N, C-alpha and C positions, 0 to 999 in steps of 0.2 A: 906627947905621945896622944893624947885624947884629942888634941887640937888637930894634929895631922889625921887621923881616923876619920875625923868630923869632915874634912876637906875631901878625902877622899870620896867619903860617901855622897857630899854634896855634888860633886863631880858626875858621880854615875846616876843622879837623878836624871830623868827623863826631860829633855828641855823642850817646852811646848810654845812651838812660835805662832804668832797670829797669822790666822788664815785670811788671807786678802778677801774681799766682798766679790762675789761673781759680779762679773758687769751685766747691766740689763740688757734683757731680750731686746733685740733690734725692732724697731717700730715696723708694722706693716702697713702699706699704702691706705688700707681702709680703716686702721684702728681709728679710735674717736680723737687721739691726741694728734695724728695725722690730718684729718679732716680739719681740726681746729685751726691748725696753723695755716693750712691751704685755704681756709676762709679768711683770715687775715690777709693772707699774701692776695688774694683776688681782689678783695675789697681797696688794698693798698693800689694795685696795678689800675684798677679802674679810677680811683681817685688822681692819679697822676696821668692819666692818658688825656692827651689833647684833642683828638679827632675821632670821627667814626662813631662807634657805638661801644656799648659796654659789653663785657664778657663775661661769661659765667663757667663755672668749672665743669670741666667734662670726664676727666681723669688724674688722679695722682700716678705719674710714671713712676717716682722714686722718690724715697726719702732716705735722709742720712743724718745722723746726731752725732755732733761731736762734744762731749762734754768739756767744759772748760773750767769747772769748779762744783762747789757745792750749789745745787740749784741754779747752775748757770750751763746753759748749752748752747751750741750754735747749732742752726738746724738748715740742712739744704733740700731744696723740693726742686722737683722737675715737674712741672704741669701742663695739661693738655686743655686748654679753653675753647670754647666756641662762641661764635658772635650772637648777641641777643638783638631783639628788635628794638631796642630802647637807645636812642641817643645817646650819647656821653653827656649831653647837657640837662639830659631828663632828670627831674627830681624822684623820678619812679624806684623806688627800692629794686636792688638787684633781685630779691626772693619775688618780686612781682614781673619782671621781666622775662619774656618768652623767648627761648633760644630759635634762632632761624632754621626752619626745617631744612633737609637734606636737599628737598627738591627746588626751595629757594636759591639755592646756589649758596651752600653754607659758607662761612670763613672761619678756619682754626688757628688759634693761637698756640704757639709753643714758648713757655717761660721757665726760666731758672730764677729761683728766689732766695736769697739766703736771709734768715730770721734768727734772732737771739731771743731767747727764753730765760729770763730772770725771776725765781721767786714766782714762777707760774704765768707771768706777764709775757706777752709775745709781742715782738716788735721786728718790723721789716729794716735790715740794714742795708740791701740794694735788690735790685730786680734787672732782669734782662729778657725781652720779649721780641718775637717778630711773629708775623702773621701771615696766611695765604689763603686764596681762596681754592676751593674743591677744583678740579680738574673739570674741563666741558665735556670731556668724553665721558667720565663718571655720572654726570647729571643727565646727560642724553642716553645712556644706557637704561636708566631707571625712568626717564620722563623725556621721551624724544619730542616733545612739543612745549616742553618748557622754556620759557625764555632765559638767556644766558645774561650774565653781568657785562656791561658794558663799560668801556674806558671812561674815566670821569670826565676827560676832555673830549670826548666824542662830540661831534658837530650837531648831531640830532639831540644829544643829552644837554649841549649848552643853550640850543634854542628850545627846549621845553622848559628849562628852568627860568631863562630869561623871560619867555611868554607867560609863564603861570606867575612870575613875581610881578611883573607889569599888570597883569590882571587882578591879581589880588589887590595891589596899591591902587589900582585905579577904581576899587570898589568899596575900600574900607574907609571908615570916619575916623579910625584911629592912628598910631604913629606909622610913618614911613617905615616899611621894613627893607633892610639891607642884607644882601646874601653874606653868609659867613663861609661856607663851604658847601660842597656836594658829597653827600655820604655814600649814594650808591646810585646804580641805574641799570635799568634793563630794558631791553628791546625785543619785541616780539613781532614778526614777518608774517606768520600763518596763525590762523585764517585771516586776520587784520593785522595793520602795521601799526604797532602802538609802541609808545615809549613811556618808561614809568622811572620817574626821578624822585630822590629823597634829598632834602637838603635843609640845612642850617640857616637860621636867619636871627637878626637882631634889631631891636627896635631903635629908632634914632631920635634924634631932639625935634623933629620935624612932623608936622601932621602930612597926611599924603596931600593933602589940597597945597600946602606949604611947598611940598617938594617938587611940585608941578612949575613953580615958579624958578627955583635954584635948586636943584638935586644936590649940586656940589656942595651946599653949605650945609647939608644933611650928615650930622656925625652920629656915632653910636652913643647911647646913654653913658653918663659917667658911670664910674664904677659902683657909687652908692646908690645907684637907679636902674642899673642894668636890668634887661629884660631880654632872654632869649626865648627863641623857639625853633619848631622844626616844621616842615611843610613837605606834603606828598604831593606831586603832580602826574596827571596822568593825560596824555596827549594821543589821541586818536588820529592816524593820518590817513588811514584807508582800511575800508572802503567809504566811510564817511568821514568828517573833520569834528573834532570835537576837543574840548580841553577843559579839566577838571583839577580843581586846586584846592587843598585842604590845609591851613596851617595853625597850629596851636602855639600860643606862647606861654611860657612856664610861669613867669612872674620873677620880681627880682628874688635871687638865691644871693646867700653869704657863702663864698667858698671856705675851704679849708684854711687854717691860719698857714699853712706852707705852700698853698696854692695859689698863688697870686691871679688877679682875674685876667691879667695880659696874657696869661699863658691860655685861655681858653679858646676853643676851636674859632679860628678866623680873626680874633680882635686883633693880632699882630700884622695882619697882612691885609684885611679888608679896609683900606684907605678912603677916605670921603671922595667921591667923584669917580672912582675908579669903576669900570666896566664890571656888570655884575657877572660876566662869565670869568672873572678872574678870582673869584672865590674859591681857589682850591690851595690845598695846602701843597708847597712846593714839590714834596716827595708823592704826592697823588698824582701828578700830570702823567698821563699814559698808562695808568695802573686802573683795575677793576675795584679796587678796595683798598681803603686807608690802612697802611701797614701799622699794626701796633707798635711796632718798632721803638719800644720803651727800654731804656737804659736808664737807671737811676740810682743814685745813692743817697741814700737819707742823710741830710746834713745834720739831723737832731739826733740820729740813733747815738748809742751809749757807746759803740765801737767805731773807731776809725774807719771809715769806707773810702775805697779808691777803686778805680777801673780794672785793678787787679784781684778783686776781690773773688770772683766767681771763677777765675782762671786758676788762681793760685793757690788758694786755699781749700779747694775740693780733695776731699780724702778720697783713696782708691776705692773701686768699686767691687769687693770681694763677693756682695750678697749672691749675684747671679750665678756665679760659678760655685759659690758654696751650696746653693740651693741645689744646683743640678748634682752636685756631689752627695748631697744628703738625700736626694731623691733617689739617685742610684742605690745608695746604700739601704735605703728604706726598703727598695723591690727585693732585697736579698732575704728579708727580714719574714718569717711566716706569718700571715694575716689572718684574721677571721673572715669568714663569708659575709660580703656585703660591706666590708671596709672601705671606705672613699678616703683616699689622702687629703690631707689638707690643701688649700691652694697655696702657692707661692705668696711669699709677703707683698712682693712687688711684681709687676704693676696693678693698680687697683683696679676696680670695678667701672665700666662704662656707663657713664648716667643719662647719656641721651644717645648718640651713635658714634661709630667710627668713620673717620674718613681719611 
């Protein structure tokens, strides 16, 4: 009987169930953790881009975190980037690169990046980017007299690059330089006719004097001696004629372990004896800027990556709808005078300018 009573009392005791831990608050686009992930992503993008210029972060458009386990998260980022004045070959740290101004005909990059964070360490699993120059109409509204970007295979641009490179090689006592690619070019018609071109070059195994005898024998220096650089040429065609060229060689650089030298700008398509006007990436012919056009899966990432990563594994985006609903609900709640509602978590702040 005593056992029966004890059992009845035991059954009547309140049952305390474990309360599941509340999920962490979603990250905002301007939170330090988001900015740290964006910094890793931008460095990765620049490290795997093979043409044009380095890009800097302009805005974090969105961030989503998908927990995978203890201290293990998958992070999806949507980033807006802006082109800088630093060529992709330049050893200048990104922090010291100047973002190209709006009036200089800015180029914007849009990137989706997937990262993994394990025990506080971030690594990029995959990235997908494309870039585009701002419209000519927008530039002319702000600066009617500003020169606009010209096609990289424009006849005047090719003539300027060829003349500038020939002029430099005819005066230098150092290595003969060969064109790798044209980075960007602008043509101004008023008040003077001026062509400005920027282009990447590589030192060859010939001196400039030796090249005069047989330029076809001059090849880019081997990987362990490579020396790349960048030139700016200004050709004035009217009212008077003038040509100025300035070239800077960066010295030998050791690429990152997962970025072979042969994937650097121009190295795979600038062949010995090739006309200098052919130093264009196949995707650059007829366009005004090198498309960031990056799709890269990290072969050394801890998670298996494929071309479906960014399409099939993106979680739904309830954040914006939820933010609108919460904002509407907050409007119904009495607030003290002077109350300023907090900004939505995403998109984040614009660091430079919007195009």
